[in-house]
N, C-alpha and C positions, 0 to 999 in steps of 0.2 A: 258544440258537437266540433270535430278534428278527424281530414278525410287519411287516409294511407292509404298513397299509389303501392306496394308492395306487396303484388303479387305471392301467388308461389312459381314456382323454378319451376319445370319440365326435369330436373335433380330430384327436387325437395318431393315432388309427387309420385316419381316411378321410388325413392326411397318409401315415402309413408303405405302406397301401394302393396308394397312386397312383407311391410312385418306386418299389413295387415291378414294377405292372403298367409303369410307361416304361421298366423298370429291362431286363424281360426281354419286353416284350411282347404278355404275353398275365396274365390272373389267374391269383395264385399262391399257393397252398392252405397259409393262416396255421393255428398254435394258438395260444389265450390258454390261461397256466395260471401255474403260481408256481413256483418255483427257487429254492432257498435258495442264494444265493453268498457269498463269503467277501470286506465289503468292504472289511478292514484287511487287509491282508498279515503286518503282526506281532498277528496275533489270531487263534486255531484259529477263535473264536464268528461262527457263519452266519447271513445273514439272511431273511428268507424273504420277493420280490418279485418284483413281478405280470411277465410276460416274454411276448412275441410270435416265436412260434419258428418254421421255415421251413427248408423244404430245396428246391433248387434247383444243378442241374448240378454235384450231385454233393457239392456244400458244405452243409453245415445252418449252419444261423444262429440268435443267438439275442439277440433285443435288451431290453435292460432294466429298468426305472421302478425305478430307487431311493427317489427319491422328486417333486414335482412339481417338480421343476426339474433333475431328474437322469438319468439316463440312460446305460449304458453297453453292450457288445453285442459279442460275439466270432461268430469263425466257425471250421469247423471240414469238416476232412473224413475225421479220426478222432479221436474223442473223446478220448482225450491228448496232443493236439497243437492244443491253439486258438493261433488265431490273435487279435488283436487291432488294430486302430486304431493313429496316432502317440499322439494325443489319445484318456483312458486314462475320462473323463466330458466328456457333454456337456449342457446348459443345457433343449437342444429336443427333441425325438424325430427331427424331419427331417435337422436336422445329424446326428445319431448314426444314423441308414439309411443317410443319401449318405454318410458317414465310408465307414461298415463295404459296403456294394455298389460302394466305389470300390479300399479295401482288396484282396476279393476280387477286383476285376475283374483289379486288377497284379498280384496273385496268378495267379492262371488264367490269363494273356499272360505270364506267366513261365516257369509250367510247361508250356506250350506251344511255351515258347520265340522268343515273341514280344518278349520285352522285352529 
């Protein structure tokens, strides 16, 4: 396992918090943590990265900062069944969270039969 010491900047966090407030119309409880993720699907190695975690509308979300300009994320209703956005990595935290929120909103609408 390797370690990544690129914590989220205050600007990145403020962008994330603003996107969450706009999407849900309220302050959303978030948690900052570290998680081990597999960056290369062909490798067994895991890398520890900083993450922002939140739970809303029966979905759990994780936004990972891989490096200063690499972000990825997923959401899931069940930990064994994660969903990703069509684009796997992003250069900006704001682009990553918007894609996550859009993807989950579309999935939520499909589950409700509205798409």
